[in-house]
N, C-alpha and C positions, 0 to 999 in steps of 0.2 A: 509508690503504693497508692497515694491518693488519686493519681492520674488513672491507674488501673481500675480503681473503684468507680471513677466517673465514666470510664469507657464501658464498664460492665453495666452500669445503670442506664447508659445511653442505648446499649444493645438490647436490654430488656424492654425499654420503651419502643424500640424498633420492632421487637417481636409483637408487642401489643398492637402497633399500627398495622402490621401485615395481617394479623388475625382479624382486625376490625374491617379492613378493606375487603378481604375475601368473604367474610361473613355477611357484610353489607350487600355485596353483589349477589350472593346466593339467595338472599331474601327477595330479590327483585325478579319478577318473571318477565323477561324481555322477549317479546315475540318477533320484534323487527330487528334484523341484523344489518341494517344499511351502513352502519359505521364499523363493521367488522374489519374492513381493510386498514383502518387506522389502528385498531387494537393489534392486529397482526404485525403491522409496520413497527409498532413500539416493541413488540416481542423480539423482532429481528434486530432492531437497534440495541435493545438490552442485551442480546446475546453477543453482539459484536463488541460493544463497549464493556469490556471486562477490566480487570485490574491493569493489564498491560496497556490498554488504550487510554483509559482515564488518567493513569499515572504518567503517561507520556513515554513510557519505556518502549513500547512497540513502534510508535511513530518516530522516535529517536533512532531506533535500531534499523528500521526498514526505509525511512524516508529522510529525516532531518540531517542525517550524517552526510548526505550528498549535497547539502546546500539547497539553493532555490530550485535546482533541477528536480529535486524530490517532489515538487508540486506536480510535475508531469507524471511521475510514478503514482501519486495519489489519484489523479484523474483516471489513469489506466486501471487501477485497482477498483475504483468505484464503478466504472463501466463493466468490468468483468463480473463483479458481484451483483450488479443490477440485472445483468443478463441471466445469471444463474438463478436469481430469485424469481424472475418472471417465468423462465422456462420450467423450473421445478414446480411452481404453483400451478401453472397452466396444465402441465401433464398430469399432476396429481389429481386435479379437479376433473379433467376430462376422462380419466381412466379409473377413477375410484381408488387411487393408491393411498394407503394409509401408513406405510412404513418404508424404510430405505430398502429392505430386502425385496419388497414387492416392486419397487422401482427398478431394481437390478433384474428381476425376473422379466418384467415388462419390456425392458430394453434388450433382453436376451444376451446379457453380459456373461462372458465366461468366468468361471471360478467365483460364482455368486457368493457362496458361503465364506470364502476367504476374504473377499472384498468387504462383505458386510461385517465380518468380525473385526477387520482392520478399522473400519469407520467407527464401530462401537467402542473400540479401544481409544481412538482419538477423542471421541466425544466424552468418554469417561475421564480421559487425561485432562481435558479442558476443565471439567468440574474440579478435579484435584488441584490443578494449577490455580484456580480462583481461590480455593480455600487456603492454599499455600501463600497466595498474594495477600490475603486478609491477615494471616498470622505474621507475615513479614512486615506489613504496614504497622500493625499494633506494636510489634517489637521495635520498629523504627522510631515511633513517637514516644514510647514509654521507656525504652532501654532495657526492658526485661522480657522474658518469655511470656507468651500469651496462650498457653495451652488451654486453660479453662475457658477463656473467651472464644477461642477457636472451636471448642466443643459446643458451646452455646450457639455459635453461628451455624455450625453444621446441623444442629438440632432444629433451628429455624427452617433451614433448607428442607429437612426431613418433613416438617409439618406441611410445607407448601407442596412437596412431592405427593403427599397423600391426598391433596385436593385435585391432583392431576391437571388437565388442561385449564380448568377454571382458575386454579391457583396461579398458574403461570401467566395467563392473560391478565388477570386482575392485578397482580403484583406489578407487571410491567407497564400497564396502561396508566397507572398513577405515578409510579416512580420514575419512569423514563423522561416524561416532560420536565420533572423537577431536575433530573440529572442534566438534561440539555441546557436548561437555564443557568444552573450553577457553574457548569464547565465554561459556558460563554462569559459568565460574570468574571471568573478568575482570569480568563484569557484577555478579555477586553480591558479589565482593570490594570493588568500588567503592561499591556501594549500602550495604554494611555500614559501611564506613569513612567515607563522606561525611557531613559534619555539616550541609551546606546542605540547604535544603528544595527541593521541586520548583519549578523556575523557570517561571513562567507569563508572564514578560515577553517576549512574542513579537510579531514584526512580522507581523500577520495579512494576508498577501497571497495572493490566490488562493482556491480552494475545496478544502477537505480531501477532499470526496467525489469531485470531479473528479480530484484527484491520485491517489486510491486506485484509481479506475477506469483511469487512464492507466498506473499502475504494474502493475496486474493485466494490462492489455492488452499491455504490453511483455513481461512474463514469459511470457504465453501464446504469443507468437511463438516464444520460445526453447524452452519445455518441450514444446510440441506435437510438433515433429519428433523430439525426443529420446524422448518417450513412444512414438510410432509405431514408431521403430526398435527398441524393446525389448519391445513388446507381445507378440511371439511367445514370449517367455520365460515368460509366464503361461499356465497350462493350465486354470485354473478361473476362470470368469466372476465368481464371488463375490469373487475377489481384487482385482478392479477397484475395488470400494468400499473394500476394506482399504487399498489403495495410497493412495487419495485421503485417507482419514481419517488414516492414520499420518503421511504426509508433511506434511499441513497442520497436524496437531497439534504435531508437532515444530517446524515453521516458526513456529507461533504462539508457542511458548515463546521462541524466539530473537528474534522480532519484539518481544515484550513486554519482554524483558530488556534489549535494546539501546536500545529506545525510552525506557524509564524512566531508563536510564543517561545518555542524551543530554539528556533534560529536566532532570535534576539537574545535568548538566555546564554548562548555561547557555551563556554567551558563549564559553567555552573550546572549545565544540564547533561552534557555529553556522556559522562560516566556514572551518573547518579542512578540508583535503583528506582527512585521515585522522582523523576525530574520536575514534575509539576508541584511536588511538595516544596522543593527549593524555590520555585517561582512564587508560591503562596507566602513563603517566609520573606522573600525579597520585597514583596509588595508592602509588607508591614501590617501590624495590627493583628490582634488575636482573632478577629472576626474571619479573616481569610483562611487561617489555619483550620478553624471550625468548619467553614464552607468546604474546604478540601477534604476534611474527615468525612463529611456527609457524601461527597462525590465518590470517594473511594469505596465507602461502605455500600452505597447503592449500586455502583457499577459492578463490583464484585458479586453482589447478591443477585442482580438480574441475570448476569452471564452464567453464574453458577446454577441457578434454578432451571434456566432454559436448557443448558447442556446436560445437566443431570436428568431432567425429565425426558430429553430426547433419547438418552441411553435407556432409561426405564421403559419408555414407550416401544423401543425397538426390541426389547426383551420380554414384552408382555405375554407372548404366546409360550415362551419357554419357562418363565419363572413360576414357581408354585405359590409363592406368597409375595405380593407386591410390596407390602410394608416391610417385610424382613429384608428384601433385596435393597430397598431404599435405605434402610438402616445400615446395611453392610457397606454400601458405597460411601455413605457419610462417614463411617468409621475409618474406612480406607483412606479417605481424603484427609482426615485429621492426622493419621499416622504418617502419611506421605508429606505432610506440610513441613516436616523437619528438613527436607531436601533444600528448600529455599526457592523463593519466587524467581529471582533473577536467573538462576541456573536453569530452571525449567523453561523460561521464556527463550533464553539465548540458544539452548541446544535442541529443544523439542519443536519449537515453532518452525524453523527452517526445514527440518526433516518432514514434518507434517505437511508443510506447504508444497514441497515437491511432489509428495504422494498425492496430495489433494488435486493438483493440476492434472496429474496422470489420470486420476479417477474421473475428473470432470470431462476430459477429452474422450475417455473411454465410453462414458455414459452419454 
């Protein structure tokens, strides 16, 4: 019970921090947007690094289970996603595209409404998965249900949604650098202290290249609507390439650090719902568990608000009341969180990945 109270107090402090960051930026009248490509890069990274990525579950499922050859899969994933980011930004900027449906119309894709609705469902599902991941994590560390805390988390997302693009950018540009530093801290600390060698004893099921394509496909569904919704923030076409290079370079560092950590972790990580949680416990010391708590909270939050906003932005012309719609999806996320994070990742991600690749090829 005491642990739940501490988490609740921590979450309320988190709410105050988010509000302060957004309010601070809104008071500043910035006329020059030369650094916009960095901000958008952080939003893209924040979208990709959700609960599955930061916990190590996604990397374990799609890459680490193949052993060191999984690194080739990671490289392929990064290249595919980098190309999608650059192409989407460039076309959105050149043709004044502000939503996914407009992109489909511009490309003269058949069955535009069907594809657009599918993408909206996937983006909404990602938001739901992030909320489920948060609830599962709190349950993992406390041993009890976390309904009240999950409701508060969803309410924080609701507040950010109401700030629209400003809230999303400002939240990510401050939280993502912290997230990157903390993930690297955990990974480097474990790899320095670990005495065991890289574990190549893996059950080689499936194809690492197919897994990498599926993973890239899933993420392309999520990041494409986010990129389109923020493309207007870029004023120089040259920044499109900068965004792709910067975001994928940073993601590559995180991919590699978590991947090597999981490979060294061996059986301790293979079937865990939160592999990196086991790693933080293995390092020893209460400080690493607290660092990991911050990592999971930030990663879930940044991915949740980016995907949730992408859905709301795509529906802006159809919805009668933006705030009511955002409240509804937050409520749905809380109710759906009972399904469980691991189940959602294991079964939904591969399905979405296959469809994502088909959509990417079509467009």
